[in-house]
C-alpha positions as CSV (number, residue, x, y, z in Angstrom):
1,X,-19.2,3.6,10.9
2,X,-17.3,4.5,7.8
3,X,-13.6,5.9,7.7
4,X,-12.6,9.5,8.5
5,X,-14.6,11.4,5.9
6,X,-13.0,14.7,4.7
7,X,-13.3,17.2,7.6
8,X,-15.3,20.3,7.6
9,X,-13.6,23.7,7.6
10,X,-15.3,25.2,10.5
11,X,-12.3,27.1,12.1
12,X,-11.1,26.0,15.6
13,X,-9.2,27.9,17.7
14,X,-5.5,27.5,18.2
15,X,-4.7,25.9,21.3
16,X,-2.7,27.0,24.6
17,X,-0.1,24.4,24.3
18,X,2.4,22.6,22.0
19,X,3.0,19.1,23.5
20,X,1.7,17.3,20.4
21,X,4.5,19.2,18.6
22,X,7.4,18.2,21.1
23,X,6.1,14.5,20.6
24,X,6.4,15.1,16.8
25,X,10.0,16.0,17.5
26,X,10.4,12.9,19.8
27,X,9.3,10.7,16.9
28,X,12.1,12.7,14.8
29,X,14.6,11.7,17.1
30,X,13.8,8.1,16.9
31,X,13.8,8.0,13.1
32,X,17.3,10.0,12.9
33,X,18.6,7.2,15.1
34,X,16.9,4.8,12.7
35,X,18.2,5.9,9.5
36,X,21.9,6.4,11.3
37,X,21.6,2.6,11.5
38,X,20.6,2.2,7.8
39,X,23.1,4.8,6.7
40,X,25.9,3.3,8.5
41,X,26.6,0.9,5.6
42,X,26.5,3.4,2.9
43,X,28.9,5.1,4.6
44,X,31.0,2.3,5.8
45,X,30.9,0.7,2.1
46,X,34.3,2.1,0.5
47,X,36.3,0.6,3.6
48,X,34.1,-2.4,3.9
49,X,35.0,-3.2,0.1
50,X,38.8,-2.7,0.4
51,X,39.2,-5.1,3.6
52,X,36.5,-7.5,2.8
53,X,37.0,-7.4,-1.1
54,X,33.1,-6.8,-1.9
55,X,32.0,-5.6,-5.0
56,X,29.1,-3.0,-6.1
57,X,26.6,-6.1,-6.4
58,X,27.6,-7.5,-2.9
59,X,27.0,-3.9,-1.6
60,X,23.6,-3.8,-3.5
61,X,22.6,-7.1,-2.0
62,X,23.2,-6.2,1.5
63,X,21.0,-3.1,0.9
64,X,18.3,-5.1,-1.0
65,X,18.0,-8.2,1.8
66,X,17.5,-5.0,4.3
67,X,15.1,-3.6,2.3
68,X,13.2,-7.3,1.8
69,X,13.2,-7.7,5.5
70,X,11.8,-4.4,6.3
71,X,9.3,-5.0,3.8
72,X,8.2,-8.1,4.9
73,X,8.5,-7.1,8.7
74,X,5.6,-4.1,7.7
75,X,2.8,-6.6,7.7
76,X,2.6,-8.0,11.1
77,X,4.4,-4.9,12.6
78,X,1.3,-2.6,11.3
79,X,-1.0,-5.3,12.6
80,X,0.8,-5.5,16.0
81,X,0.7,-1.9,16.8
82,X,-2.9,-1.2,15.9
83,X,-3.6,-4.4,18.2
84,X,-1.5,-3.9,21.0
85,X,-0.7,0.1,21.3
86,X,1.9,2.1,19.5
87,X,4.0,2.9,22.4
88,X,4.7,-1.0,23.4
89,X,5.8,-2.1,20.3
90,X,7.9,0.7,19.4
91,X,10.0,0.5,22.7
92,X,10.6,-3.1,21.8
93,X,11.6,-2.3,18.2
94,X,14.0,0.2,19.1
95,X,15.7,-2.3,21.5
96,X,16.0,-5.2,18.9
97,X,17.2,-3.1,16.1
98,X,19.9,-1.3,18.2
99,X,21.2,-4.7,19.2
100,X,21.1,-5.8,15.3
101,X,23.1,-2.7,14.8
102,X,25.6,-3.2,17.1
103,X,25.9,-7.1,16.3
104,X,26.8,-5.7,12.4
105,X,30.4,-4.6,13.7
106,X,31.2,-8.1,14.6
107,X,30.9,-9.1,10.8
108,X,33.4,-10.5,8.2
109,X,31.7,-12.4,5.6
110,X,28.9,-11.7,3.3
111,X,26.7,-14.2,4.9
112,X,27.0,-12.5,8.2
113,X,26.3,-9.2,6.7
114,X,23.1,-10.3,5.1
115,X,22.1,-12.1,8.6
116,X,22.2,-8.9,10.4
117,X,20.3,-6.7,8.1
118,X,17.7,-9.2,7.7
119,X,17.3,-9.1,11.5
120,X,17.7,-5.0,11.4
121,X,15.0,-4.7,8.6
122,X,12.6,-6.6,10.7
123,X,13.1,-4.6,13.8
124,X,13.0,-1.6,12.2
125,X,9.4,-2.2,10.6
126,X,7.4,-0.7,13.0
127,X,9.2,2.8,13.4
128,X,7.3,4.5,10.8
129,X,3.9,2.9,11.1
130,X,4.1,3.6,14.8
131,X,5.1,7.1,14.1
132,X,1.9,7.4,11.9
133,X,-0.4,6.0,14.3
134,X,0.6,8.4,16.8
135,X,0.4,11.3,14.6
136,X,-3.2,10.4,13.9
137,X,-4.4,10.8,17.4
138,X,-2.3,13.6,18.3
139,X,-3.4,15.9,15.5
140,X,-6.3,17.5,13.8
141,X,-6.5,16.4,10.2
142,X,-5.1,19.6,8.7
143,X,-1.8,19.4,10.9
144,X,-0.9,15.8,10.1
145,X,0.9,16.8,6.7
146,X,3.3,19.1,8.8
147,X,3.7,16.8,11.9
148,X,4.6,13.8,9.5
149,X,7.1,16.1,7.6
150,X,8.7,16.7,11.0
151,X,9.2,12.9,12.3
152,X,9.8,11.8,8.5
153,X,12.8,14.4,8.0
154,X,14.6,11.8,9.9
155,X,14.9,10.0,6.9
156,X,16.9,12.7,5.6
157,X,18.7,14.3,8.5
158,X,19.5,10.9,9.7
159,X,21.7,10.5,6.4
160,X,22.7,14.0,6.3
161,X,24.3,13.9,10.0
162,X,25.6,10.0,9.3
163,X,27.8,10.9,6.5
164,X,30.1,13.6,8.5
165,X,29.6,12.3,11.9
166,X,30.0,8.3,10.8
167,X,33.0,9.5,8.4
168,X,35.1,11.5,11.0
169,X,34.5,8.3,13.6
170,X,35.4,6.2,10.9
171,X,38.7,8.1,10.1
172,X,39.3,7.7,13.9
173,X,38.3,4.7,15.0
174,X,37.7,2.6,11.7
175,X,34.3,1.5,10.1
176,X,33.2,-1.2,12.6
177,X,32.9,1.4,15.3
178,X,30.1,2.7,13.1
179,X,27.8,0.3,14.2
180,X,28.7,0.0,17.9
181,X,28.1,3.7,18.6
182,X,24.8,3.6,16.4
183,X,23.9,1.0,18.4
184,X,24.3,2.2,21.8
185,X,22.4,5.6,20.6
186,X,19.3,3.6,20.0
187,X,19.3,2.1,23.7
188,X,19.8,5.8,24.9
189,X,16.6,6.6,22.6
190,X,14.5,4.2,24.0
191,X,15.0,5.1,27.7
192,X,14.2,8.6,26.7
193,X,11.0,7.6,25.0
194,X,10.1,5.1,27.5
195,X,10.1,7.7,30.2
196,X,8.6,10.9,28.4
197,X,5.9,9.6,25.9
198,X,2.3,9.3,27.0
199,X,-1.1,9.5,24.7
200,X,-2.5,12.7,24.5
201,X,-5.8,11.3,27.0
202,X,-3.2,10.0,29.4
203,X,-0.7,12.9,29.3
204,X,-0.4,14.7,32.4
205,X,1.6,17.5,31.0
206,X,-1.0,18.5,28.4
207,X,-3.3,21.4,28.6
208,X,-7.2,21.2,28.9
209,X,-7.1,23.7,25.8
210,X,-4.8,21.8,23.5
211,X,-6.4,18.3,24.3
212,X,-9.9,19.4,23.4
213,X,-8.4,21.2,20.2
214,X,-6.7,17.9,19.3
215,X,-10.3,16.2,20.0
216,X,-12.3,18.6,17.7
217,X,-12.2,16.5,14.7
218,X,-12.1,13.1,16.6
219,X,-8.6,12.5,17.6
220,X,-7.2,12.2,20.8
221,X,-7.7,8.7,21.9
222,X,-5.7,5.8,20.6
223,X,-8.0,3.5,18.9
224,X,-7.2,-0.6,18.4
225,X,-8.4,-2.8,16.0
226,X,-10.8,-4.7,18.3
227,X,-13.2,-1.3,18.0
228,X,-13.3,-1.7,14.2
229,X,-15.4,-3.9,11.9
230,X,-13.2,-3.7,9.1
231,X,-10.7,-7.0,8.8
232,X,-6.9,-6.5,8.4
233,X,-7.1,-8.8,5.3
234,X,-9.8,-7.0,3.6
235,X,-7.6,-4.2,3.5
236,X,-6.1,-5.4,-0.1
237,X,-9.6,-5.6,-1.7
238,X,-9.6,-1.6,-1.8
239,X,-8.3,0.3,-5.0
240,X,-7.1,3.0,-2.7
241,X,-4.9,0.4,-1.0
242,X,-3.2,-1.0,-4.1
243,X,-2.8,2.6,-5.5
244,X,-0.8,3.5,-2.0
245,X,1.5,0.5,-2.7
246,X,2.0,0.7,-6.3
247,X,3.1,4.7,-5.8
248,X,5.3,4.2,-3.1
249,X,6.9,1.2,-4.7
250,X,8.0,3.9,-7.4
251,X,9.0,6.4,-4.5
252,X,11.2,3.8,-2.8
253,X,12.8,2.3,-5.7
254,X,14.3,5.9,-6.6
255,X,15.0,6.5,-2.9
256,X,17.1,3.4,-2.5
257,X,19.1,4.7,-5.0
258,X,20.2,7.5,-3.3
259,X,20.0,5.7,0.4
260,X,22.7,3.1,-0.7
261,X,24.8,4.9,-3.4
262,X,25.6,8.3,-3.0
263,X,29.0,8.0,-1.3
264,X,29.8,5.5,-3.9
265,X,28.7,7.7,-6.9
266,X,30.6,10.7,-5.6
267,X,34.0,8.7,-5.0
268,X,33.6,7.1,-8.7
269,X,32.2,9.5,-10.7
270,X,34.6,12.6,-9.3
271,X,37.1,10.8,-7.4
272,X,35.9,12.6,-4.4
273,X,38.3,11.9,-1.1
274,X,37.4,10.2,2.1
275,X,38.0,13.6,3.9
276,X,35.6,15.4,1.7
277,X,33.1,12.8,1.2
278,X,31.3,14.1,4.2
279,X,30.9,17.5,2.9
280,X,29.3,16.7,-0.5
281,X,27.4,13.5,0.2
282,X,25.7,15.6,3.2
283,X,24.2,18.5,1.1
284,X,21.8,16.3,-0.9
285,X,20.1,15.3,2.2
286,X,20.1,18.9,3.5
287,X,17.5,19.5,0.5
288,X,15.5,16.3,2.0
289,X,15.1,18.0,5.3
290,X,13.8,20.9,3.6
291,X,11.3,19.2,1.4
292,X,9.7,17.3,4.1
293,X,8.9,20.6,5.9
294,X,7.7,22.0,2.8
295,X,6.0,19.2,1.7
296,X,3.9,18.9,4.8
297,X,3.5,22.7,5.1
298,X,2.2,23.0,1.8
299,X,-0.8,20.5,2.5
300,X,-1.6,22.6,5.9
301,X,-1.7,25.7,3.4
302,X,-4.0,24.2,1.0
303,X,-6.1,23.0,3.4
304,X,-6.1,26.5,5.4
305,X,-7.1,28.6,2.6
306,X,-9.8,26.0,1.7
307,X,-8.6,25.3,-1.9
308,X,-8.7,21.6,-1.3
309,X,-9.9,18.7,1.3
310,X,-7.3,17.1,3.3
311,X,-7.0,14.1,1.6
312,X,-6.9,15.7,-2.2
313,X,-4.3,18.3,-1.1
314,X,-2.1,15.4,0.0
315,X,-2.6,13.8,-3.3
316,X,-1.8,16.8,-5.4
317,X,1.4,17.5,-3.7
318,X,2.6,14.0,-3.9
319,X,2.0,14.1,-7.5
320,X,3.7,17.3,-8.4
321,X,6.5,16.1,-6.2
322,X,7.2,12.8,-8.0
323,X,7.2,14.4,-11.4
324,X,9.8,17.1,-10.1
325,X,11.8,14.1,-8.3
326,X,12.0,12.2,-11.6
327,X,13.1,15.2,-14.1
328,X,15.8,16.0,-11.4
329,X,17.2,11.9,-11.0
330,X,17.1,11.8,-15.1
331,X,19.1,15.2,-14.9
332,X,21.9,13.8,-12.9
333,X,22.8,11.9,-15.4
334,X,23.8,14.7,-17.8
335,X,25.4,16.8,-15.2
336,X,28.6,18.5,-16.3
337,X,30.1,18.7,-12.6
338,X,29.9,17.7,-9.1
339,X,28.4,20.9,-7.9
340,X,25.4,20.3,-10.5
341,X,25.2,16.9,-9.6
342,X,24.9,17.8,-5.6
343,X,22.4,20.3,-6.1
344,X,20.1,18.0,-8.8
345,X,20.3,15.2,-6.0
346,X,19.1,17.7,-3.1
347,X,16.1,18.6,-5.1
348,X,15.1,15.3,-5.9
349,X,15.9,14.1,-2.2
350,X,13.7,16.9,-1.3
351,X,10.9,16.1,-3.6
352,X,11.1,12.6,-2.4
353,X,10.9,14.2,0.9
354,X,7.7,16.0,0.3
355,X,6.4,12.7,-1.1
356,X,7.0,10.8,2.0
357,X,5.7,13.0,4.5
358,X,2.4,13.0,2.7
359,X,2.1,9.5,1.8
360,X,2.3,8.8,5.7
361,X,-0.3,11.5,6.5
362,X,-2.4,10.2,3.6
363,X,-2.6,6.7,5.5
364,X,-4.6,8.6,8.6
365,X,-6.9,10.0,6.0
366,X,-7.4,7.2,3.8
367,X,-7.5,4.6,6.8
368,X,-10.2,4.1,9.9
369,X,-8.6,5.4,12.9
370,X,-8.2,1.8,14.1
371,X,-6.3,0.9,11.1
372,X,-3.8,3.8,10.6
373,X,-0.4,1.6,11.2
374,X,-1.9,-1.1,9.1
375,X,-2.6,0.7,6.0
376,X,0.6,2.7,6.5
377,X,2.6,-0.3,7.1
378,X,0.9,-2.1,3.8
379,X,1.8,1.1,1.9
380,X,5.5,0.5,3.3
381,X,5.5,-3.0,2.6
382,X,4.3,-2.3,-1.5
383,X,7.3,0.4,-1.3
384,X,10.3,-1.5,0.2
385,X,9.3,-5.1,-1.2
386,X,9.6,-4.1,-4.5
387,X,12.0,-1.0,-4.0
388,X,14.5,-3.7,-2.7
389,X,15.3,-4.6,-6.1
390,X,16.4,-1.3,-6.7
391,X,19.9,-1.8,-5.3
392,X,20.6,-4.8,-6.7
393,X,19.8,-3.6,-10.3
394,X,22.1,-0.4,-9.8
395,X,25.3,-2.6,-8.2
396,X,24.6,-4.7,-11.5
397,X,24.4,-1.6,-13.9
398,X,27.6,0.2,-12.0
399,X,29.4,-2.9,-12.3
400,X,28.7,-3.8,-15.7
401,X,28.9,-0.2,-17.4
402,X,31.4,1.4,-14.7
403,X,28.7,4.2,-14.5
404,X,25.6,5.3,-12.3
405,X,24.0,7.2,-15.5
406,X,21.5,4.3,-16.4
407,X,20.6,3.8,-13.3
408,X,19.5,7.5,-12.4
409,X,17.7,7.5,-15.7
410,X,15.8,4.4,-14.9
411,X,15.4,5.4,-11.4
412,X,13.8,8.9,-12.5
413,X,11.2,7.1,-14.9
414,X,10.0,4.7,-12.1
415,X,9.6,7.5,-9.7
416,X,7.1,9.4,-12.4
417,X,4.9,6.7,-11.9
418,X,4.0,7.5,-8.2
419,X,2.2,10.6,-9.6
420,X,0.0,8.6,-11.6
421,X,-1.0,6.2,-8.8
422,X,-1.4,8.4,-6.2
423,X,-3.6,11.2,-8.3
424,X,-5.9,8.4,-10.5
425,X,-6.0,5.3,-8.0
426,X,-6.0,6.8,-4.8
427,X,-9.2,8.5,-4.5
428,X,-11.5,7.4,-2.0
429,X,-11.1,6.7,1.9
430,X,-11.0,3.2,2.9
431,X,-14.9,2.3,4.4
432,X,-16.8,-0.4,6.1
433,X,-18.5,-2.2,3.2
434,X,-22.5,-2.3,3.6
435,X,-24.0,-5.7,4.1
436,X,-26.3,-6.9,1.6
């Protein structure tokens, strides 16, 4: 049996019930905590550099080792989610990444920071593949872009909330408290998730009408790799898989620049005080929140208007958004003021968000149902393994030139490559190859 081919456009009545959207928001909450645990280093960086005498390159290296560990962790995590089930792997992952976050507050040397960020990267790896897997059987195809946009917005809501909240905590309690608090938040969340979450076919809260609506295009039941004839390793033999890996590398390269250096860029380029940093560093991520939702909604709109098939609609939104993100990133280097810089960052991050929402939804269109987490995690591996070099390169550029201008220009050029990859390489779903 081949993978999900494009679904027909036969109208399906709207269901009586919205439990599927509540599940998407539950994933959003977990993702926010996940990104709090990543963003705390960027927020704490200025004070860490003063106390521990770290350089920009050191901060970049800390960001890079996390990305490498996160990237390598994608490969087994996607396989485990597809084989053992989303809920089991996700709950264990949250426990381990929360412990790693809390342990960061105990570190005093660069090697110790590198060690716990490796731990954090491996533990956080299942988060997004699990969310993509859950979305694939909780939502029909046409709604997956918007559903993914909701939980993927965590990658922007997290940093947006993290900056003002964690800056306030840092002023009051010191930078180490950021890691203890965010670690504790993860433990509280995992208890909530374990108690509330269930697959649609096993949920006692879902209405009959909503379950039938979800099942109309074959969703509704979690499938495992034991039911699929495509072997995990053979995924690397497909053109679309490599297009997704290369395209996401281009996206993550620019995303990592924003993720790791927005606070430092504002402090060093515009002499922003710690008190004002919470406001200025938050605004660009607000653009990301809108980008996630708008990007997901655009694919839903294109499908409902029958302009494009689901997979093609996602590829179109990804490609256009990549070009917009690239242009805005380059323009940051020529910005005449902090207000213009913040606005340009907001549009660029918003465009990256629109890409991210659709790339995760695209995994459920490209992959066989039993391998959605695997395909999503391999795409994420390609993005973060290559993109991990970005913080190091940016840190070295900033140390050598005293400016982030070249970093944003080069980041924009790399990001534009995502449009080429997703439009010209990712064209066909992954299907079982016919036996000779």
